[in-house]
C-alpha positions in Angstrom: 10.2 4.3 -5.5 7.4 6.3 -4.1 5.4 5.0 -1.1 2.2 4.9 -3.2 3.9 3.0 -6.0 5.4 0.6 -3.5 2.0 0.0 -1.9 0.3 -0.6 -5.2 3.0 -3.0 -6.3 2.7 -5.0 -3.0 -1.1 -5.1 -3.3 -0.8 -6.4 -6.9 1.9 -9.0 -5.9 -0.1 -10.3 -2.9 -2.9 -11.3 -5.3 -0.5 -13.9 -6.9 -0.2 -17.4 -5.7 2.8 -17.8 -3.2 4.4 -20.5 -5.5 4.3 -18.1 -8.4 5.8 -15.3 -6.3 8.6 -17.6 -5.2 9.3 -18.6 -8.8 9.4 -14.9 -9.9 11.6 -14.1 -6.9 14.1 -16.8 -7.9 14.2 -15.6 -11.5 14.7 -12.0 -10.3 17.6 -12.9 -8.0 19.2 -14.9 -10.9 18.8 -11.8 -13.1 20.3 -9.6 -10.4 23.5 -11.7 -10.4 24.0 -10.6 -14.0 22.4 -7.2 -14.1 22.8 -5.4 -10.8 20.6 -2.3 -10.4 18.7 -0.4 -7.7 15.4 -1.0 -9.5 16.0 -4.7 -9.7 17.0 -4.9 -6.0 13.9 -3.0 -5.1 11.7 -5.3 -7.2 13.2 -8.3 -5.4 12.4 -6.6 -2.1 8.8 -6.0 -3.2 8.4 -9.7 -4.0 9.8 -10.7 -0.6 7.6 -8.2 1.2 4.6 -9.5 -0.8 5.4 -13.0 0.4 5.5 -11.7 4.0 2.1 -10.0 3.6 0.4 -12.8 1.6 -2.8 -13.8 3.2 -2.3 -17.5 2.6 1.5 -17.8 3.0 4.1 -17.2 5.6 2.1 -18.1 8.7 4.9 -19.8 10.6 7.1 -17.5 12.7 10.3 -19.0 11.6 9.4 -18.5 7.9 8.3 -15.0 8.5 11.5 -14.2 10.3 13.5 -15.7 7.4 11.7 -13.5 4.9 12.3 -10.4 7.1 16.0 -11.2 7.3 16.0 -11.7 3.5 14.1 -8.3 3.0 16.7 -6.6 5.2 19.5 -8.1 3.1 17.9 -6.8 -0.2 17.2 -3.4 1.3 20.9 -3.1 2.1 21.9 -4.3 -1.4 19.6 -1.7 -3.0 21.1 1.0 -0.9 24.7 -0.1 -1.6 23.9 -0.3 -5.3 22.3 3.2 -5.2 25.5 4.6 -3.6 27.7 2.8 -6.2 25.6 4.1 -9.1 25.8 7.7 -7.6 29.6 7.3 -7.5 29.7 6.1 -11.1 30.5 2.5 -10.3 27.4 0.4 -11.1 29.4 -2.8 -11.7 29.9 -3.4 -8.0 30.4 -7.0 -7.0 30.1 -8.1 -3.3 
């Protein structure tokens, strides 16, 4: 994902209501359990980052910290999945 595309997606996502973002995030995570891919992990990461940057959400330090930890987790999952796909084993299970 290019930096520009990532920025545009985050900008679009932060325009959504936080509750809608959280519902979409839950749906995406559920989908990832059944269809692991780098693109899906990065989409999940974008939604988490959008929640962190949302102008009306995530004002409490504890909540922001939790989202940052979650983002780190999904960044790692995306990278592990990328390596698995490069090695020809996209069906990796943690």
